[in-house]
Each structure stands twice: as C-alpha cells, then as structure tokens.
N, C-alpha and C positions, 0 to 999 in steps of 0.2 A: 668275209672278212680279207682284206687283202691287205696285211700289216705283220710286219715279224718284230721279236722283240730280243734286244741284244742287255745283256745283264753283267754287270763289269765289279770284279769285287772294290771293295773300297780302300782306301790308302792308307787308311786311318788306324788298318790291320784289325778292327774289327770285327766280327767273322760274319755278323748277321747287317754289317754295313753295305749295301748294297746300292748300285746305280742303272738304275733301268729307264731304256729310253726306247720308244715305238715308232719302229720305220716302215716304207713302202715295202714290200715284195718286190721280187724282178728285179734283184739291181745284188750285186757282192758284196760281200760280207766289210771288203775293203772301201766298195762306195759309200755303204752306210756310214762307216766309222769319216768317212772323208766329210760327210756331207754333216756328221755332225760334230765336226773339227776335235775327230778324237785323236790322241796318238797313236799310231800304226805299228810304231817301232819298237814298242815296248814287249818285253818275252811273254806275251800269253798267246793261248793254246786255244782259238773257237773252237767250242764243243756243241754241236746244233743236232739236236734234241738227244743229247745223251750220247754223241756219234763225234769223235774229231775229223774237222774239217778246216780244207784249208782257208786263207782270206778271199781267194777267186771265188767260193761257192757261191752259187745265186739262189737267194734266199725266196723261200717260199711261203704264201701265205702259213700264218701261224707257227713258225719256226721258234724255238726261243733258243738264240745263242748264248752261251754262259762262257767267257770267259775266263780260264785258269794258269794263274803263275806256272810259268815253266820251271821247274825244279831242277837245280843242277847238282849231280854228285862227283865223289870224287873216291 
C-alpha cells in the first residue's frame, strides 16, 4: 500500500465530523495538501502517526496525518 491518509477536523465544530483524503506516499504533506487544493495557511499542526511534524515531512506508506488546530493562549 503506497498511500497515506490526511485527516482534517470539521469546520462545523462537531468533533465527530472529519474529512479524510487518501494521497500517494512519497510527497511532502504540503504537496499533498496543494494537490487536493486544501488551504495550507490555516493554523493547523500536522501530527503524523502521533508525532508532530513539519509540512515538509515526506509521507511514507501507511502514514496517517491528523491536523490539529493550534491553540493560542494568553
């Protein structure tokens, strides 16, 4: 299986609503987002298989990337 999965939280605010996209492995997270025409300027942190990564991370077969909203505090 030479694919990875991108999981985005819903914009509806409901925790169970997510969008899932299957993309070819071997490309960066950013390139995968661009190929899907997903906005990359959103303040989300990519978490690959439970570990925070940069958008330049090269997707490996079987990777699951979950995008978590950044939390700002003050």
